[in-house]
KOLTI-117386 format. One record per residue: x, y, z of N, C-alpha, C in turn. Coordinates in steps of 0.001 Angstrom, whole numbers, padded with zeros to 6 digits, always signed. Atoms other than C-alpha are relative to their C-alpha. Example, Ala and Ser with C-alpha at 12.3 -4.5 7.8 and 13.67 -1.06 7.14 Angstrom:
residues 2
+000890-001190+000000+012300-004500+007800+000900+001200+000000 -000820-001190-000060+013670-001060+007140-000770+001090+000730 
***
This chain:
residues 160
+000861-001165+000000+000000+000000+000000+000907+001227+000000 -000813-001211+000059+001414+003393-000905-000254+000862+001223 +000160-000867-001169+001955+006007+001782-001206+000923-000155 +001152-000878+000237-000777+008136+000136-001318-000684+000346 +001255+000699-000279-003380+005432+000724-000042-000629+001388 -000028+000621-001327-002264+004163+004151-000968+000647+000975 +000886-000689-000935-004258+006814+006002-001316+000421-000648 +001218-000374+000718-007032+007157+003426-001220-000690+000599 +001249+000603-000467-010644+006520+004361-000470-001048-000998 +000574+001013+000891-012560+003577+002932-000756+000670-001150 +000744-000712+001037-014774+006047+001051+000909+000522-001093 -000958-000510+000987-011789+007658-000640+000556-001136-000849 -000558+001135+000748-010341+004264-001596-001020-000604-000959 +001053+000500+000902-013675+003061-003023-000121+000935-001195 +000086-000973+001087-013883+006279-005045+001187-000142-000947 -001189+000128+000851-010281+005915-006298-000039-001270-000829 +000074+001256+000740-010806+002275-007247-001058+000083-001095 +001051-000109+001025-014054+003076-009053+000461+000896-001152 -000512-000877+001064-012347+005913-010973+001061-000714-000832 -001032+000771+000711-009372+003699-011850-000650-001003-000948 +000701+001001+000806-011762+001019-013097-000723+000652-001177 +000744-000675+001055-013932+003456-015069+000925+000474-001112 -000954-000487+001001-010936+005027-016821+000565-001170-000801 -000568+001162+000696-009439+001620-017644-001020-000613-000972 +001025+000569+000878-012733+000308-019043-000271+000952-001166 +000190-000972+001085-013288+003527-021022+001066-000169-001077 -001111+000139+000966-009855+003171-022649-000066-001332-000739 +000015+001335+000606-010321-000537-023289-001121-000183-001020 +001138+000212+000907-013737-000304-024965-000129+001082-001070 +000040-001056+001013-013105+002892-026958+000230-000538-001417 -000181+000530+001362-011752+000907-029948-001249-000714-000549 +001246+000644+000428-015146-000857-030038-001109+001029-000185 +000986-001067+000165-016911+002517-030203-000892+000198+001197 +000819-000068-001206-018166+002339-026626+000645+000863+001070 -000464-000626-001232-017884+004308-023406-000209-000996+001131 +000206+000863-001158-017750+002761-019950-001487-000149+000307 +001437+000057-000314-021412+003670-019340-000750-000849-001026 +000648+000818+001027-022468+002144-022668+000326-001467+000205 -000375+001382-000276-020515-000988-021843-000794-000551+001185 +000749+000445-001180-022190-001187-018427-001429-000360-000383 +001374+000270+000431-025595-001001-020083-000048-001244-000882 +000006+001149+000915-024764-003471-022876+000343-001296+000732 -000387+001204-000742-023029-005939-020537-001115-000487+000906 +001126+000370-000863-025940-005854-018119-001151-000555-000825 +001068+000466+000881-028443-006237-020942+000313-001395-000529 -000453+001311+000478-026426-009170-022294-000235-001069+001072 +000174+000961-001088-026409-010905-018898-001458-000254+000324 +001428+000166-000299-030095-010273-018268-000686-000813-001095 +000589+000750+001118-030998-011586-021731+000375-001478+000086 -000427+001403-000149-028971-014752-021086-000800-000704+001083 +000850+000561-001060-031168-015238-018011-001463-000052-000428 +001360+000065+000520-034260-015032-020217-000818+001259+000210 +000726-001244-000250-035160-011450-019338+000086+000949-001195 -000003-001091+000964-036113-008646-021655-000391+001247+000790 +000288-001042-000984-035790-005730-019269-000515+001296-000610 +000388-001366+000348-037444-002368-019412+001190+000903+000316 -001052-000954-000317-035275+000710-019262+000097+000190+001510 +000030-000178-001453-036341+001104-015615+000670-001181+000696 -000617+001181-000594-035359-002475-014764+001514+000014-000211 -001425-000082+000286-031996-001946-016435+000654+001088+000856 -000510-001058-000880-031527+001299-014477+000174-000537+001416 -000084+000580-001335-032258-000542-011229+001163-000990+000099 -001059+001015+000021-029862-003338-012192+001387+000630-000020 -001318-000612+000163-026967-001051-013161+000323+001053+001041 -000222-001094-000928-027448+001650-010551+000087+001350-000696 +000004-001256+000749-027622+004275-013301-001367+000667+000129 +001256-000741-000048-030263+006986-013263-000873-000387-001194 +000888+000374+001110-033335+006072-015372+000098+000935-001206 -000109-000945+001111-033014+009244-017453+001280-000234-000790 -001273+000279+000662-029377+008401-018206-000079-001300-000798 +000181+001262+000732-030309+004829-019189-000798+000253-001273 +000796-000339+001174-032926+006251-021547+000865+000670-001067 -000892-000702+000927-030343+008556-023116+001002-000969-000634 -000944+000987+000506-027789+005736-023427-000683-000960-000968 +000727+000955+000845-030401+003372-024886-000321+000608-001358 +000283-000659+001283-031406+005905-027542+001262+000102-000857 -001268-000097+000735-027761+006463-028507+000421-001371-000529 -000360+001349+000435-027141+002703-028660-000956-000519-001068 +000959+000345+001053-030296+002276-030729+000429+000658-001307 -000463-000719+001192-029021+004915-033170+001243-000674-000586 -001213+000701+000445-025710+002996-033339-000290-001400-000523 +000362+001322+000489-027596-000187-034201+000336-001131+000950 -000390+001040-000953-026602-002041-031028-001147-000466+000891 +001127+000304-000886-029896-001961-029098-001301+000271-000743 +001360-000234+000505-033546-002308-030082-000871+000387+001191 +000939-000460-001030-036147-000426-028040-001408-000230-000538 +001380+000252+000410-039750-001624-028216-000923+000238+001187 +000992-000212-001061-042912-000857-026268-000253-001309+000724 +000319+001149-000832-043585-003219-023414-001481-000303-000199 +001409+000318+000224-046834-005073-024256-000849+000085+001275 +000735-000056-001267-047773-005081-020547-000092+001411+000572 +000000-001385-000494-047023-001380-019976+000400+000916-001156 -000307-000805+001184-047297+000928-022993+000874+001219+000285 -000886-001120-000336-045366+003648-021113+001462-000433+000051 -001355+000520-000185-042311+001388-020726+000597-000480-001319 -000736+000500+001155-039652+000547-023284+000824-001211+000435 -000836+001177-000238-038114-002921-023390+001224+000109-000884 -001255-000067+000732-034519-003263-024505+000493-001395-000347 -000650+001243+000396-032777-006006-026406+001196+000347-000885 -001172-000189+000853-029443-006374-028157-000337-000418-001423 +000107+000411+001395-029372-006450-031928+001096-001038-000253 -001064+000952+000331-027176-009007-033693+001366+000675+000116 -001257-000742-000116-024443-006382-033992+000297+000316+001471 -000163-000262-001426-025016-005489-030330+000562-001204+000743 -000530+001227-000607-024416-009116-029333+001478-000144-000317 -001386+000157+000429-021187-009199-031328+000915+000986+000730 -000815-001026-000660-019821-005920-029940+000084-000265+001497 +000015+000249-001434-020859-006816-026399+000869-001184+000370 -000852+001167-000278-019203-010246-026522+001475+000387-000068 -001401-000434+000104-015957-008624-027710+000378+000897+001180 -000276-000902-001121-016189-005918-025036+000139-000771+001307 -000088+000821-001212-016794-008498-022312+001359-000681+000078 -001323+000626+000023-013623-010319-023384+001096+000973+000404 -000985-001029-000325-011616-007098-023170-000070+000358+001493 +000165-000399-001400-013057-006147-019776+000379-001142+000941 -000436+001132-000828-012478-009658-018400+001523-000006+000132 -001457-000125-000069-008795-009156-019255+000415+001053+001015 -000277-001041-001000-008823-005950-017207-000273-000517+001410 +000336+000549-001311-010512-007763-014337+001090-000962+000472 -001125+000884-000348-007764-010398-014446+001170+000825+000536 -001105-000863-000435-005178-007604-014162-000277+000605+001377 +000329-000660-001256-006991-005834-011335+000077-000965+001188 +000062+000958-001107-007429-008989-009246+001263-000839+000153 -001255+000756-000099-003950-010405-009864+000696+000189+001350 -000643-000155-001322-002556-008829-006640-000700-000769+001121 +000728+000804-000990-005238-010782-004746+000103-001494-000295 -000170+001405+000358-004200-014038-006419-000807-000425-001212 +000790+000320+001190-006402-013844-009522-001477-000127+000314 +001463+000006-000151-010133-013991-010119-000533-001164+000815 +000520+001189-000669-010540-017495-008716+000623-000253+001370 -000662+000200-001290-008461-017006-005578-000973+000239+001152 +000846-000256-001173-010001-017107-002105-000060+001488+000366 +000002-001433-000330-008943-013467-001512-000904+000782-000942 +000854-000708+000958-010663-012296-004710-001470-000323+000250 +001386+000364-000306-013824-014229-003828-000476+000729+001258 +000353-000725-001227-013793-012663-000327-000194+001482-000308 +000128-001400+000411-013230-009207-001856-001345+000226-000689 +001274-000109+000724-016211-009771-004157-001172-000056+000977 +001074+000083-001007-018411-010829-001208-000082+001287+000816 +000007-001219-000801-017363-007759+000774-000527+001198-000787 +000532-001076+000837-018047-005382-002114-001506-000174-000153 +001443+000257+000121-021452-007050-002595-000728+000381+001286 +000601-000390-001280-022180-006551+001118-000164+001512+000072 +000081-001463-000006-021382-002850+000790-001067+000501-000962 +001011-000417+000974-023570-002554-002305-001415-000281+000492 +001328+000340-000533-026471-004224-000470-000412+000875+001175 +000313-000839-001160-026242-001842+002486-000719+001265-000459 +000714-001218+000386-028760+001007+002320+000893+001225+000203 -000795-001214-000074-027188+004382+001697-000879+001155-000436 +000886-001126+000269-029494+007357+001979+000568+001228+000689 -000619-001175-000625-027759+010697+002518-000979+000857+000789 +000989-000811-000687-031005+012226+003759-000368-000565+001373 +000381+000653-001254-031523+009726+006602+000762+000608+001178 -000800-000512-001110-028645+010926+008786-000325+001475+000254 +000331-001411-000158-029451+014599+008152-001345+000157+000680 +001338-000084-000597-033091+013996+009076+000065-000290+001494 -000104+000350-001408-032103+012359+012357+000688+001117+000781 -000712-001069-000681-029684+015190+013222-000907+001204+000217 +000867-001155-000084-032389+017786+012607-001149-000213+000972 +001124+000310-000891-034944+016011+014824+000256+000458+001409 
***
């Protein structure tokens, strides 16, 4: 651990790691014509489709943690690029369902391969993706992601 990170807070380290990851993914998927956010949407859509789902934009927003308005904007841009198809949800005419086009599947599969290579690099100091340390790290990150985080809750209690 560098001297700059020895006294850093967990919040700062999470932020730094997320920025490092975002920049690396952005650089890696740029040759495929994608941004990190577009990759996040396409990769999530790919995984959900493999599970038999055809998510709405809202469901994809919930899954990725992106704002619904941003998912809508990304989906429209990816539709214009020919990577995503947007269709009305037959059960809710206000909702749009998303699916990958054939070209979208191809680009997403290639992007996943590139990003998996980055993940191998990132987790190598922990012994690689399949190491016990990497599995524990993944469980701990998942625990943090599952914990509720509402910035208004603490402020409300302080004001009471």
